[in-house]
PADREN-912341 format. One record per residue (C-alpha): residue in three letters; chain; x, y, z. Coordinates in steps of 0.25 Angstrom, whole numbers, plus 5000, padded with zeros to 4 digits. Example, Ala and Ser with C-alpha at 12.3 -4.5 7.8 and 13.67 -1.06 7.14 Angstrom:
pt res = ALA&chain = A&east = 5049&north = 4982&up = 5031
pt res = SER&chain = A&east = 5055&north = 4996&up = 5029
This chain:
pt res = MET&chain = A&east = 4846&north = 4977&up = 4829
pt res = GLU&chain = A&east = 4837&north = 4982&up = 4840
pt res = GLN&chain = A&east = 4835&north = 4967&up = 4845
pt res = THR&chain = A&east = 4850&north = 4965&up = 4845
pt res = ARG&chain = A&east = 4852&north = 4978&up = 4853
pt res = SER&chain = A&east = 4842&north = 4973&up = 4863
pt res = GLN&chain = A&east = 4848&north = 4960&up = 4864
pt res = THR&chain = A&east = 4862&north = 4966&up = 4866
pt res = ALA&chain = A&east = 4856&north = 4975&up = 4877
pt res = HIS&chain = A&east = 4850&north = 4963&up = 4885
pt res = LEU&chain = A&east = 4862&north = 4954&up = 4883
pt res = LYS&chain = A&east = 4871&north = 4966&up = 4889
pt res = ARG&chain = A&east = 4862&north = 4966&up = 4901
pt res = LEU&chain = A&east = 4863&north = 4951&up = 4902
pt res = ALA&chain = A&east = 4878&north = 4952&up = 4902
pt res = GLU&chain = A&east = 4877&north = 4963&up = 4913
pt res = LEU&chain = A&east = 4869&north = 4955&up = 4922
pt res = CYS&chain = A&east = 4878&north = 4943&up = 4920
pt res = THR&chain = A&east = 4890&north = 4952&up = 4923
pt res = SER&chain = A&east = 4884&north = 4958&up = 4935
pt res = ASP&chain = A&east = 4883&north = 4945&up = 4943
pt res = LYS&chain = A&east = 4887&north = 4930&up = 4941
pt res = LYS&chain = A&east = 4874&north = 4926&up = 4948
pt res = TYR&chain = A&east = 4866&north = 4932&up = 4936
pt res = ILE&chain = A&east = 4874&north = 4923&up = 4926
pt res = ASP&chain = A&east = 4871&north = 4911&up = 4935
pt res = SER&chain = A&east = 4856&north = 4914&up = 4936
pt res = PHE&chain = A&east = 4856&north = 4917&up = 4921
pt res = LEU&chain = A&east = 4862&north = 4904&up = 4917
pt res = ASP&chain = A&east = 4853&north = 4896&up = 4926
pt res = ASN&chain = A&east = 4841&north = 4902&up = 4919
pt res = PRO&chain = A&east = 4844&north = 4912&up = 4908
pt res = GLU&chain = A&east = 4829&north = 4913&up = 4903
pt res = LYS&chain = A&east = 4825&north = 4917&up = 4917
pt res = ILE&chain = A&east = 4836&north = 4927&up = 4920
pt res = LEU&chain = A&east = 4835&north = 4933&up = 4906
pt res = LYS&chain = A&east = 4820&north = 4935&up = 4909
pt res = GLU&chain = A&east = 4822&north = 4941&up = 4923
pt res = SER&chain = A&east = 4833&north = 4950&up = 4917
pt res = LYS&chain = A&east = 4824&north = 4955&up = 4906
pt res = LEU&chain = A&east = 4834&north = 4951&up = 4895
pt res = ARG&chain = A&east = 4829&north = 4947&up = 4881
pt res = LEU&chain = A&east = 4839&north = 4937&up = 4877
pt res = ASP&chain = A&east = 4839&north = 4923&up = 4871
pt res = VAL&chain = A&east = 4841&north = 4914&up = 4883
pt res = GLU&chain = A&east = 4851&north = 4904&up = 4877
pt res = LYS&chain = A&east = 4859&north = 4915&up = 4870
pt res = ALA&chain = A&east = 4860&north = 4923&up = 4883
pt res = LYS&chain = A&east = 4864&north = 4910&up = 4891
pt res = ASN&chain = A&east = 4875&north = 4907&up = 4882
pt res = PHE&chain = A&east = 4879&north = 4922&up = 4882
pt res = VAL&chain = A&east = 4881&north = 4922&up = 4897
pt res = GLU&chain = A&east = 4888&north = 4908&up = 4897
pt res = MET&chain = A&east = 4898&north = 4913&up = 4887
pt res = LYS&chain = A&east = 4900&north = 4927&up = 4892
pt res = PHE&chain = A&east = 4900&north = 4925&up = 4907
pt res = LEU&chain = A&east = 4904&north = 4910&up = 4909
pt res = GLY&chain = A&east = 4913&north = 4908&up = 4897
pt res = THR&chain = A&east = 4906&north = 4896&up = 4892
pt res = ARG&chain = A&east = 4905&north = 4895&up = 4877
pt res = LYS&chain = A&east = 4894&north = 4885&up = 4873
pt res = LEU&chain = A&east = 4893&north = 4892&up = 4860
pt res = ASN&chain = A&east = 4903&north = 4898&up = 4851
pt res = SER&chain = A&east = 4896&north = 4911&up = 4851
pt res = ASN&chain = A&east = 4884&north = 4918&up = 4857
pt res = GLU&chain = A&east = 4876&north = 4929&up = 4850
pt res = TYR&chain = A&east = 4874&north = 4937&up = 4863
pt res = LEU&chain = A&east = 4889&north = 4936&up = 4867
pt res = ASP&chain = A&east = 4892&north = 4942&up = 4853
pt res = LEU&chain = A&east = 4881&north = 4952&up = 4854
pt res = LEU&chain = A&east = 4886&north = 4958&up = 4867
pt res = LYS&chain = A&east = 4901&north = 4957&up = 4863
pt res = GLN&chain = A&east = 4897&north = 4966&up = 4851
pt res = SER&chain = A&east = 4890&north = 4976&up = 4860
pt res = TYR&chain = A&east = 4902&north = 4977&up = 4869
pt res = GLN&chain = A&east = 4912&north = 4979&up = 4858
pt res = ILE&chain = A&east = 4907&north = 4993&up = 4855
pt res = LYS&chain = A&east = 4908&north = 4997&up = 4869
pt res = TYR&chain = A&east = 4921&north = 5004&up = 4869
pt res = LYS&chain = A&east = 4923&north = 5005&up = 4854
pt res = ASP&chain = A&east = 4921&north = 5020&up = 4852
pt res = LEU&chain = A&east = 4929&north = 5023&up = 4865
pt res = MET&chain = A&east = 4941&north = 5014&up = 4861
pt res = GLU&chain = A&east = 4941&north = 5021&up = 4847
pt res = ARG&chain = A&east = 4942&north = 5034&up = 4854
pt res = ILE&chain = A&east = 4953&north = 5031&up = 4863
pt res = THR&chain = A&east = 4965&north = 5027&up = 4854
pt res = ALA&chain = A&east = 4978&north = 5031&up = 4859
pt res = GLU&chain = A&east = 4981&north = 5038&up = 4846
pt res = ASP&chain = A&east = 4971&north = 5048&up = 4849
pt res = HIS&chain = A&east = 4979&north = 5053&up = 4861
pt res = LEU&chain = A&east = 4984&north = 5066&up = 4855
pt res = ASP&chain = A&east = 4995&north = 5068&up = 4865
pt res = LEU&chain = A&east = 5006&north = 5058&up = 4862
pt res = ASN&chain = A&east = 5012&north = 5057&up = 4876
pt res = PHE&chain = A&east = 4998&north = 5054&up = 4881
pt res = ARG&chain = A&east = 4996&north = 5044&up = 4870
pt res = HIS&chain = A&east = 5009&north = 5036&up = 4874
pt res = TRP&chain = A&east = 5006&north = 5037&up = 4889
pt res = TYR&chain = A&east = 4992&north = 5032&up = 4886
pt res = ASP&chain = A&east = 4997&north = 5020&up = 4878
pt res = ARG&chain = A&east = 5007&north = 5017&up = 4889
pt res = GLN&chain = A&east = 4996&north = 5017&up = 4900
pt res = LYS&chain = A&east = 4987&north = 5009&up = 4891
pt res = ASN&chain = A&east = 4997&north = 4998&up = 4888
pt res = LEU&chain = A&east = 5000&north = 4997&up = 4903
pt res = ASN&chain = A&east = 4986&north = 4995&up = 4907
pt res = LEU&chain = A&east = 4984&north = 4984&up = 4896
pt res = PHE&chain = A&east = 4997&north = 4977&up = 4900
pt res = CYS&chain = A&east = 4993&north = 4977&up = 4915
pt res = SER&chain = A&east = 4979&north = 4973&up = 4913
pt res = ALA&chain = A&east = 4973&north = 4961&up = 4906
pt res = MET&chain = A&east = 4959&north = 4966&up = 4908
pt res = SER&chain = A&east = 4963&north = 4980&up = 4902
pt res = ARG&chain = A&east = 4968&north = 4972&up = 4890
pt res = GLN&chain = A&east = 4956&north = 4964&up = 4888
pt res = ARG&chain = A&east = 4946&north = 4976&up = 4890
pt res = ILE&chain = A&east = 4954&north = 4984&up = 4880
pt res = LYS&chain = A&east = 4953&north = 4972&up = 4870
pt res = ASP&chain = A&east = 4938&north = 4971&up = 4873
pt res = LYS&chain = A&east = 4937&north = 4986&up = 4871
pt res = SER&chain = A&east = 4930&north = 4987&up = 4884
pt res = MET&chain = A&east = 4940&north = 4997&up = 4890
pt res = TYR&chain = A&east = 4948&north = 5009&up = 4886
pt res = PHE&chain = A&east = 4957&north = 5019&up = 4892
pt res = PRO&chain = A&east = 4952&north = 5033&up = 4890
pt res = PRO&chain = A&east = 4963&north = 5044&up = 4891
pt res = VAL&chain = A&east = 4955&north = 5053&up = 4900
pt res = ALA&chain = A&east = 4944&north = 5054&up = 4909
pt res = PHE&chain = A&east = 4936&north = 5066&up = 4915
pt res = GLU&chain = A&east = 4930&north = 5066&up = 4929
pt res = LEU&chain = A&east = 4918&north = 5075&up = 4931
pt res = THR&chain = A&east = 4917&north = 5073&up = 4946
pt res = LYS&chain = A&east = 4926&north = 5073&up = 4958
pt res = GLY&chain = A&east = 4924&north = 5059&up = 4964
pt res = CYS&chain = A&east = 4913&north = 5049&up = 4962
pt res = SER&chain = A&east = 4900&north = 5045&up = 4969
pt res = GLY&chain = A&east = 4899&north = 5031&up = 4963
pt res = GLY&chain = A&east = 4906&north = 5024&up = 4974
pt res = CYS&chain = A&east = 4908&north = 5011&up = 4966
pt res = PRO&chain = A&east = 4915&north = 5001&up = 4975
pt res = PHE&chain = A&east = 4923&north = 4996&up = 4963
pt res = CYS&chain = A&east = 4928&north = 5009&up = 4958
pt res = CYS&chain = A&east = 4943&north = 5008&up = 4954
pt res = PHE&chain = A&east = 4944&north = 5023&up = 4956
pt res = ASP&chain = A&east = 4939&north = 5024&up = 4970
pt res = PRO&chain = A&east = 4936&north = 5039&up = 4968
pt res = GLN&chain = A&east = 4932&north = 5049&up = 4979
pt res = SER&chain = A&east = 4917&north = 5052&up = 4982
pt res = LEU&chain = A&east = 4910&north = 5062&up = 4973
pt res = GLU&chain = A&east = 4914&north = 5077&up = 4976
pt res = GLY&chain = A&east = 4909&north = 5085&up = 4964
pt res = TYR&chain = A&east = 4907&north = 5086&up = 4949
pt res = PHE&chain = A&east = 4912&north = 5095&up = 4938
pt res = SER&chain = A&east = 4899&north = 5102&up = 4933
pt res = TYR&chain = A&east = 4897&north = 5105&up = 4918
pt res = ASP&chain = A&east = 4895&north = 5120&up = 4919
pt res = GLY&chain = A&east = 4903&north = 5133&up = 4918
pt res = GLU&chain = A&east = 4918&north = 5133&up = 4917
pt res = ASN&chain = A&east = 4917&north = 5117&up = 4919
pt res = VAL&chain = A&east = 4912&north = 5116&up = 4905
pt res = ASP&chain = A&east = 4923&north = 5124&up = 4899
pt res = LEU&chain = A&east = 4934&north = 5116&up = 4907
pt res = TRP&chain = A&east = 4927&north = 5102&up = 4903
pt res = ASN&chain = A&east = 4928&north = 5107&up = 4888
pt res = SER&chain = A&east = 4942&north = 5111&up = 4890
pt res = VAL&chain = A&east = 4946&north = 5098&up = 4897
pt res = LEU&chain = A&east = 4939&north = 5090&up = 4886
pt res = ILE&chain = A&east = 4945&north = 5097&up = 4874
pt res = ARG&chain = A&east = 4959&north = 5097&up = 4880
pt res = THR&chain = A&east = 4959&north = 5083&up = 4883
pt res = LYS&chain = A&east = 4954&north = 5080&up = 4869
pt res = ASN&chain = A&east = 4966&north = 5088&up = 4863
pt res = LEU&chain = A&east = 4975&north = 5080&up = 4871
pt res = LEU&chain = A&east = 4969&north = 5066&up = 4870
pt res = GLY&chain = A&east = 4961&north = 5067&up = 4857
pt res = ASN&chain = A&east = 4948&north = 5059&up = 4855
pt res = SER&chain = A&east = 4952&north = 5048&up = 4865
pt res = ALA&chain = A&east = 4949&north = 5058&up = 4876
pt res = SER&chain = A&east = 4934&north = 5056&up = 4872
pt res = THR&chain = A&east = 4935&north = 5042&up = 4879
pt res = GLY&chain = A&east = 4938&north = 5049&up = 4892
pt res = PRO&chain = A&east = 4926&north = 5047&up = 4902
pt res = CYS&chain = A&east = 4921&north = 5058&up = 4910
pt res = TYR&chain = A&east = 4923&north = 5050&up = 4923
pt res = TYR&chain = A&east = 4934&north = 5042&up = 4929
pt res = GLY&chain = A&east = 4934&north = 5040&up = 4944
pt res = THR&chain = A&east = 4920&north = 5047&up = 4944
pt res = GLU&chain = A&east = 4905&north = 5044&up = 4941
pt res = PRO&chain = A&east = 4900&north = 5052&up = 4929
pt res = PHE&chain = A&east = 4886&north = 5054&up = 4934
pt res = ASP&chain = A&east = 4892&north = 5061&up = 4947
pt res = ASN&chain = A&east = 4893&north = 5073&up = 4938
pt res = PRO&chain = A&east = 4879&north = 5079&up = 4935
pt res = ASP&chain = A&east = 4884&north = 5085&up = 4922
pt res = TYR&chain = A&east = 4891&north = 5073&up = 4917
pt res = GLU&chain = A&east = 4883&north = 5072&up = 4904
pt res = LYS&chain = A&east = 4886&north = 5087&up = 4901
pt res = PHE&chain = A&east = 4901&north = 5083&up = 4902
pt res = LEU&chain = A&east = 4899&north = 5071&up = 4892
pt res = ASN&chain = A&east = 4892&north = 5080&up = 4882
pt res = HIS&chain = A&east = 4903&north = 5090&up = 4883
pt res = PHE&chain = A&east = 4913&north = 5078&up = 4881
pt res = TYR&chain = A&east = 4906&north = 5074&up = 4869
pt res = GLN&chain = A&east = 4907&north = 5088&up = 4863
pt res = VAL&chain = A&east = 4922&north = 5087&up = 4864
pt res = PHE&chain = A&east = 4924&north = 5073&up = 4860
pt res = GLU&chain = A&east = 4912&north = 5069&up = 4852
pt res = GLY&chain = A&east = 4911&north = 5056&up = 4861
pt res = TYR&chain = A&east = 4906&north = 5053&up = 4875
pt res = PRO&chain = A&east = 4915&north = 5046&up = 4885
pt res = GLN&chain = A&east = 4911&north = 5034&up = 4893
pt res = THR&chain = A&east = 4902&north = 5035&up = 4905
pt res = THR&chain = A&east = 4903&north = 5025&up = 4917
pt res = THR&chain = A&east = 4893&north = 5027&up = 4928
pt res = VAL&chain = A&east = 4889&north = 5020&up = 4941
pt res = LYS&chain = A&east = 4877&north = 5029&up = 4942
pt res = ALA&chain = A&east = 4869&north = 5025&up = 4929
pt res = ILE&chain = A&east = 4856&north = 5023&up = 4937
pt res = GLU&chain = A&east = 4857&north = 5034&up = 4948
pt res = ASP&chain = A&east = 4850&north = 5044&up = 4938
pt res = VAL&chain = A&east = 4845&north = 5035&up = 4926
pt res = ASN&chain = A&east = 4839&north = 5046&up = 4918
pt res = ARG&chain = A&east = 4853&north = 5053&up = 4918
pt res = THR&chain = A&east = 4860&north = 5040&up = 4914
pt res = LYS&chain = A&east = 4850&north = 5038&up = 4903
pt res = ASN&chain = A&east = 4851&north = 5052&up = 4898
pt res = LEU&chain = A&east = 4866&north = 5050&up = 4897
pt res = LEU&chain = A&east = 4864&north = 5038&up = 4889
pt res = ARG&chain = A&east = 4855&north = 5045&up = 4880
pt res = MET&chain = A&east = 4865&north = 5057&up = 4879
pt res = LEU&chain = A&east = 4876&north = 5048&up = 4874
pt res = GLY&chain = A&east = 4867&north = 5040&up = 4865
pt res = GLU&chain = A&east = 4870&north = 5026&up = 4859
pt res = ASP&chain = A&east = 4881&north = 5030&up = 4850
pt res = HIS&chain = A&east = 4890&north = 5033&up = 4863
pt res = LEU&chain = A&east = 4884&north = 5023&up = 4872
pt res = LYS&chain = A&east = 4887&north = 5012&up = 4863
pt res = TYR&chain = A&east = 4902&north = 5015&up = 4865
pt res = SER&chain = A&east = 4900&north = 5012&up = 4880
pt res = SER&chain = A&east = 4899&north = 5027&up = 4884
pt res = VAL&chain = A&east = 4891&north = 5023&up = 4897
pt res = ARG&chain = A&east = 4894&north = 5012&up = 4907
pt res = PHE&chain = A&east = 4886&north = 5009&up = 4920
pt res = SER&chain = A&east = 4894&north = 5004&up = 4932
pt res = VAL&chain = A&east = 4886&north = 4994&up = 4940
pt res = ILE&chain = A&east = 4889&north = 4993&up = 4955
pt res = SER&chain = A&east = 4879&north = 4983&up = 4960
pt res = LYS&chain = A&east = 4869&north = 4973&up = 4954
pt res = LYS&chain = A&east = 4857&north = 4982&up = 4959
pt res = HIS&chain = A&east = 4864&north = 4993&up = 4951
pt res = LEU&chain = A&east = 4864&north = 4984&up = 4939
pt res = GLU&chain = A&east = 4849&north = 4980&up = 4941
pt res = LYS&chain = A&east = 4845&north = 4995&up = 4942
pt res = ILE&chain = A&east = 4853&north = 4998&up = 4929
pt res = HIS&chain = A&east = 4846&north = 4987&up = 4922
pt res = GLN&chain = A&east = 4832&north = 4991&up = 4927
pt res = LEU&chain = A&east = 4834&north = 5006&up = 4923
pt res = PHE&chain = A&east = 4840&north = 5003&up = 4909
pt res = THR&chain = A&east = 4835&north = 4993&up = 4899
pt res = PRO&chain = A&east = 4846&north = 4984&up = 4892
pt res = GLU&chain = A&east = 4844&north = 4992&up = 4880
pt res = GLU&chain = A&east = 4847&north = 5005&up = 4887
pt res = LEU&chain = A&east = 4860&north = 4999&up = 4892
pt res = ILE&chain = A&east = 4865&north = 4992&up = 4880
pt res = LEU&chain = A&east = 4876&north = 5002&up = 4877
pt res = ILE&chain = A&east = 4879&north = 5004&up = 4892
pt res = GLU&chain = A&east = 4890&north = 4996&up = 4899
pt res = LEU&chain = A&east = 4887&north = 4991&up = 4913
pt res = ILE&chain = A&east = 4899&north = 4989&up = 4921
pt res = LEU&chain = A&east = 4895&north = 4979&up = 4931
pt res = ASN&chain = A&east = 4903&north = 4982&up = 4944
pt res = ASN&chain = A&east = 4894&north = 4976&up = 4954
pt res = PRO&chain = A&east = 4901&north = 4966&up = 4963
pt res = GLU&chain = A&east = 4894&north = 4954&up = 4958
pt res = SER&chain = A&east = 4898&north = 4957&up = 4943
pt res = LEU&chain = A&east = 4908&north = 4950&up = 4935
pt res = THR&chain = A&east = 4915&north = 4963&up = 4933
pt res = SER&chain = A&east = 4929&north = 4964&up = 4939
pt res = TYR&chain = A&east = 4934&north = 4976&up = 4947
pt res = THR&chain = A&east = 4947&north = 4983&up = 4946
pt res = LEU&chain = A&east = 4955&north = 4982&up = 4958
pt res = ALA&chain = A&east = 4957&north = 4997&up = 4960
pt res = GLY&chain = A&east = 4950&north = 5008&up = 4968
pt res = ARG&chain = A&east = 4938&north = 5004&up = 4977
pt res = ALA&chain = A&east = 4938&north = 4990&up = 4970
pt res = VAL&chain = A&east = 4950&north = 4986&up = 4978
pt res = ARG&chain = A&east = 4942&north = 4987&up = 4991
pt res = LEU&chain = A&east = 4932&north = 4977&up = 4985
pt res = LYS&chain = A&east = 4941&north = 4966&up = 4982
pt res = ASP&chain = A&east = 4940&north = 4959&up = 4996
pt res = LYS&chain = A&east = 4925&north = 4962&up = 4996
pt res = LEU&chain = A&east = 4922&north = 4956&up = 4983
pt res = PRO&chain = A&east = 4931&north = 4943&up = 4983
pt res = ASP&chain = A&east = 4924&north = 4937&up = 4971
pt res = LYS&chain = A&east = 4925&north = 4950&up = 4963
pt res = SER&chain = A&east = 4935&north = 4950&up = 4952
pt res = PHE&chain = A&east = 4945&north = 4962&up = 4953
pt res = LEU&chain = A&east = 4955&north = 4966&up = 4942
pt res = PRO&chain = A&east = 4969&north = 4969&up = 4948
pt res = ASN&chain = A&east = 4975&north = 4972&up = 4934
pt res = PHE&chain = A&east = 4965&north = 4981&up = 4929
pt res = SER&chain = A&east = 4961&north = 4996&up = 4931
pt res = SER&chain = A&east = 4947&north = 5001&up = 4928
pt res = ALA&chain = A&east = 4953&north = 5015&up = 4926
pt res = CYS&chain = A&east = 4954&north = 5017&up = 4911
pt res = VAL&chain = A&east = 4959&north = 5031&up = 4909
pt res = ILE&chain = A&east = 4973&north = 5032&up = 4904
pt res = GLY&chain = A&east = 4975&north = 5047&up = 4904
pt res = PHE&chain = A&east = 4969&north = 5059&up = 4911
pt res = VAL&chain = A&east = 4958&north = 5059&up = 4922
pt res = VAL&chain = A&east = 4952&north = 5073&up = 4922
pt res = ASN&chain = A&east = 4943&north = 5077&up = 4934
pt res = MET&chain = A&east = 4935&north = 5090&up = 4931
pt res = VAL&chain = A&east = 4931&north = 5092&up = 4945
pt res = GLN&chain = A&east = 4945&north = 5093&up = 4951
pt res = HIS&chain = A&east = 4951&north = 5098&up = 4938
pt res = THR&chain = A&east = 4962&north = 5087&up = 4938
pt res = VAL&chain = A&east = 4968&north = 5078&up = 4927
pt res = SER&chain = A&east = 4975&north = 5065&up = 4931
pt res = LEU&chain = A&east = 4983&north = 5056&up = 4923
pt res = VAL&chain = A&east = 4979&north = 5042&up = 4925
pt res = SER&chain = A&east = 4981&north = 5027&up = 4920
pt res = PRO&chain = A&east = 4974&north = 5014&up = 4925
pt res = ARG&chain = A&east = 4982&north = 5005&up = 4934
pt res = ALA&chain = A&east = 4979&north = 4991&up = 4939
pt res = THR&chain = A&east = 4981&north = 4996&up = 4953
pt res = GLU&chain = A&east = 4972&north = 4998&up = 4966
pt res = VAL&chain = A&east = 4971&north = 5013&up = 4961
pt res = GLY&chain = A&east = 4967&north = 5009&up = 4947
pt res = ILE&chain = A&east = 4975&north = 5021&up = 4940
pt res = LYS&chain = A&east = 4988&north = 5028&up = 4940
pt res = THR&chain = A&east = 4986&north = 5043&up = 4942
pt res = TYR&chain = A&east = 4999&north = 5050&up = 4937
pt res = GLU&chain = A&east = 4995&north = 5064&up = 4941
pt res = THR&chain = A&east = 4983&north = 5073&up = 4943
pt res = VAL&chain = A&east = 4984&north = 5088&up = 4938
pt res = ILE&chain = A&east = 4974&north = 5099&up = 4941
pt res = PHE&chain = A&east = 4969&north = 5108&up = 4930
pt res = THR&chain = A&east = 4960&north = 5121&up = 4931
pt res = ASP&chain = A&east = 4956&north = 5123&up = 4916
pt res = GLY&chain = A&east = 4958&north = 5117&up = 4902
pt res = GLU&chain = A&east = 4972&north = 5123&up = 4900
pt res = SER&chain = A&east = 4977&north = 5117&up = 4913
pt res = TYR&chain = A&east = 4970&north = 5104&up = 4910
pt res = GLU&chain = A&east = 4977&north = 5103&up = 4897
pt res = ASN&chain = A&east = 4990&north = 5106&up = 4904
pt res = ALA&chain = A&east = 4988&north = 5096&up = 4915
pt res = LEU&chain = A&east = 4986&north = 5085&up = 4904
pt res = TYR&chain = A&east = 4999&north = 5089&up = 4897
pt res = MET&chain = A&east = 5006&north = 5089&up = 4910
pt res = LEU&chain = A&east = 5002&north = 5075&up = 4913
pt res = ILE&chain = A&east = 5006&north = 5071&up = 4900
pt res = ASN&chain = A&east = 5020&north = 5077&up = 4900
pt res = LYS&chain = A&east = 5023&north = 5072&up = 4914
pt res = TRP&chain = A&east = 5017&north = 5058&up = 4913
pt res = MET&chain = A&east = 5017&north = 5054&up = 4898
pt res = LYS&chain = A&east = 5032&north = 5055&up = 4894
pt res = ASP&chain = A&east = 5035&north = 5046&up = 4882
pt res = ASP&chain = A&east = 5049&north = 5043&up = 4887
pt res = ILE&chain = A&east = 5052&north = 5037&up = 4901
pt res = GLU&chain = A&east = 5059&north = 5047&up = 4909
pt res = LEU&chain = A&east = 5072&north = 5044&up = 4917
pt res = ASP&chain = A&east = 5068&north = 5052&up = 4930
pt res = LYS&chain = A&east = 5054&north = 5046&up = 4931
pt res = LYS&chain = A&east = 5049&north = 5035&up = 4941
pt res = ILE&chain = A&east = 5043&north = 5023&up = 4934
pt res = SER&chain = A&east = 5031&north = 5014&up = 4938
pt res = ASN&chain = A&east = 5029&north = 5000&up = 4933
pt res = ASN&chain = A&east = 5013&north = 5001&up = 4932
pt res = ASN&chain = A&east = 5011&north = 4989&up = 4940
pt res = ILE&chain = A&east = 5018&north = 4980&up = 4929
pt res = LYS&chain = A&east = 5026&north = 4968&up = 4934
pt res = PHE&chain = A&east = 5040&north = 4967&up = 4929
pt res = GLU&chain = A&east = 5049&north = 4954&up = 4929
pt res = TYR&chain = A&east = 5063&north = 4951&up = 4925
pt res = ASP&chain = A&east = 5067&north = 4937&up = 4920
pt res = GLY&chain = A&east = 5082&north = 4940&up = 4917
pt res = ASP&chain = A&east = 5080&north = 4944&up = 4902
pt res = TYR&chain = A&east = 5066&north = 4951&up = 4901
pt res = LEU&chain = A&east = 5058&north = 4960&up = 4909
pt res = ILE&chain = A&east = 5044&north = 4954&up = 4910
pt res = ILE&chain = A&east = 5033&north = 4965&up = 4911
pt res = ARG&chain = A&east = 5020&north = 4959&up = 4916
pt res = GLY&chain = A&east = 5006&north = 4965&up = 4914
pt res = ASP&chain = A&east = 4992&north = 4958&up = 4916
pt res = GLU&chain = A&east = 4993&north = 4944&up = 4909
pt res = ILE&chain = A&east = 5003&north = 4950&up = 4900
pt res = HIS&chain = A&east = 5018&north = 4952&up = 4900
pt res = ARG&chain = A&east = 5030&north = 4956&up = 4891
pt res = LYS&chain = A&east = 5045&north = 4954&up = 4892
pt res = VAL&chain = A&east = 5056&north = 4965&up = 4889
pt res = SER&chain = A&east = 5071&north = 4961&up = 4888
pt res = ILE&chain = A&east = 5078&north = 4968&up = 4899
pt res = SER&chain = A&east = 5092&north = 4967&up = 4906
pt res = GLU&chain = A&east = 5094&north = 4965&up = 4920
pt res = LYS&chain = A&east = 5099&north = 4979&up = 4922
pt res = GLU&chain = A&east = 5087&north = 4985&up = 4915
pt res = TYR&chain = A&east = 5078&north = 4977&up = 4924
pt res = GLN&chain = A&east = 5085&north = 4981&up = 4936
pt res = SER&chain = A&east = 5084&north = 4996&up = 4931
pt res = PHE&chain = A&east = 5069&north = 4994&up = 4928
pt res = MET&chain = A&east = 5066&north = 4989&up = 4942
pt res = LEU&chain = A&east = 5073&north = 5001&up = 4948
pt res = VAL&chain = A&east = 5064&north = 5010&up = 4940
pt res = LEU&chain = A&east = 5052&north = 5003&up = 4944
pt res = GLU&chain = A&east = 5057&north = 5004&up = 4959
pt res = GLY&chain = A&east = 5057&north = 5019&up = 4957
pt res = GLN&chain = A&east = 5070&north = 5024&up = 4951
pt res = ALA&chain = A&east = 5069&north = 5033&up = 4939
pt res = LEU&chain = A&east = 5076&north = 5027&up = 4927
pt res = GLY&chain = A&east = 5087&north = 5038&up = 4927
pt res = GLU&chain = A&east = 5090&north = 5034&up = 4942
pt res = VAL&chain = A&east = 5092&north = 5019&up = 4937
pt res = PHE&chain = A&east = 5101&north = 5023&up = 4926
pt res = GLU&chain = A&east = 5110&north = 5031&up = 4936
pt res = GLY&chain = A&east = 5110&north = 5020&up = 4946
pt res = LEU&chain = A&east = 5113&north = 5008&up = 4937
pt res = HIS&chain = A&east = 5123&north = 5015&up = 4928
pt res = PHE&chain = A&east = 5117&north = 5011&up = 4914
pt res = THR&chain = A&east = 5125&north = 5012&up = 4901
pt res = GLU&chain = A&east = 5119&north = 5020&up = 4890
pt res = HIS&chain = A&east = 5115&north = 5007&up = 4883
pt res = GLU&chain = A&east = 5108&north = 5001&up = 4896
pt res = ARG&chain = A&east = 5101&north = 5015&up = 4898
pt res = ARG&chain = A&east = 5095&north = 5015&up = 4885
pt res = GLY&chain = A&east = 5091&north = 5000&up = 4886
pt res = LEU&chain = A&east = 5084&north = 5003&up = 4900
pt res = LEU&chain = A&east = 5077&north = 5016&up = 4894
pt res = GLU&chain = A&east = 5072&north = 5008&up = 4882
pt res = LEU&chain = A&east = 5066&north = 4998&up = 4892
pt res = MET&chain = A&east = 5060&north = 5008&up = 4901
pt res = GLN&chain = A&east = 5054&north = 5016&up = 4889
pt res = PHE&chain = A&east = 5048&north = 5003&up = 4884
pt res = MET&chain = A&east = 5042&north = 5000&up = 4897
pt res = TYR&chain = A&east = 5037&north = 5014&up = 4898
pt res = ASP&chain = A&east = 5031&north = 5014&up = 4884
pt res = LYS&chain = A&east = 5023&north = 5001&up = 4887
pt res = GLY&chain = A&east = 5017&north = 5007&up = 4900
pt res = TYR&chain = A&east = 5025&north = 4997&up = 4909
pt res = ILE&chain = A&east = 5031&north = 5008&up = 4917
pt res = ASP&chain = A&east = 5026&north = 5022&up = 4919
pt res = ILE&chain = A&east = 5031&north = 5035&up = 4925
pt res = ASN&chain = A&east = 5027&north = 5035&up = 4940
C-alpha cells in the first residue's frame, strides 16, 4: 500500500511537470531515464514513457497502462465528496432549487468544456461563496475576475464572530448541506486574511465539513501552508480541499523544492503558467493576454467562475446573486444587496430569491437570451449551444414574437401589439415558459 502511494505521488509529479511545459515532454521522451533521475522521480522508465505518450500525445502502443489507470483512480475521488454534498435536491428553498437548475442547465448547454468537466467530476457549481477580504493581492495575470487590489480583511474577533456564525447558520437553513461546498473565497485570495484558518474551523463546526481552498500563495509562508494541511487532515485533503495555483515555472520549481511528492499527493496543482498546456478562460484579465500569448489556448465558451447563487462579502457586508457566463466578464451579477446583521442578511437572501427566481415567466419583465443563438428554418426554432443544439416546433408568428421579446419588448407588450387570439397567446406562453424552464432565456 505504501509503495503504491509513493508511486502515485511520483506519477502525479511527472504529470505536473509534463503539463507545465511541452518542452519537458519532449526532453523526457528523448531520454526518459535521464529526466526521471534529474526530476528525482522513482518510476519505472518504460511504464512512465508509455504513460506520457498515451496521456499527453494520444498515442496508444498498448491497450492499457498501469500508471495511467493509477492516476485516473486517484483523480476520480478528487471531487467525490463535494459532488455528493451539492445535489440540487438538498437546496431547501424550492424557488432557489429551480433557479439553480435553470442556471446549471444553461451553463452546460453553452459550454462543452463544462459538460466534460462535470462528466469527469472535475468541476462543480457551489450555491454560495464567502469573501473574507475586500480585494485581492494575488495579481494573477489570467484571473477571470480581475478584482481590485487588496484593501482590507474581515477579522475573526468580537462582533465579527457572531455575524459569521449567523451568516453561516442562516445560509445553511436556506440551502441545506449543499452550502457546505461554498468556498471562503471568490474573487479573493484566502491567505490574504490572517484569520482564514479560524474562519475555516468555525465553518467546520456549522457544516461538519471543510470547503475547498485555492491559493496562489502556498509558498509565501510555507509553515502556514503546511499547518493548514495538517489542520485539514488526510480525510478532507483527499477530496481536493486544497489547490495550489501556479503562475510561473519558477513558482512550480519552488513548490516542488519545498514539498515532497508525498506531501502533495492530495493537493491539486493548477498549472496556470504561460507555458503550460492549461487553457485560460477568455474573461477578466486573461482577455488582455490573448494577443500577448498567441500560442496559448483560450476558452471562449467557458467561465472559470463556478458559483451559481450567492457571493457574500463579509468586509463590505454585501450579498450578490451571480451565475457564470461565457463572456469577457465571466459572470452575470443580477443584483447586490447590503446587510448589517444576521437578520438583514437573511432578508437580503429572500429578497433576491423573490425578485429573481420566479418559477413562472412574467409578462412585464424584460428577457435576455443568455448568449444562446436562435435560428428559424420555417417549421422549427433551432436553439444552438456549444457543440449541441435542439429543435422546437414554432409558427412564424411565434417566432416573430420571440424575436421582439429578445429585442427588448416585454411579453405583455408583444401580446398587445400583435393582437393574439387566446389560443395563440397560450401557445406562445407555453413556448416561452419552456425556454425559461430550460435556462435558454432569463429575466434581464
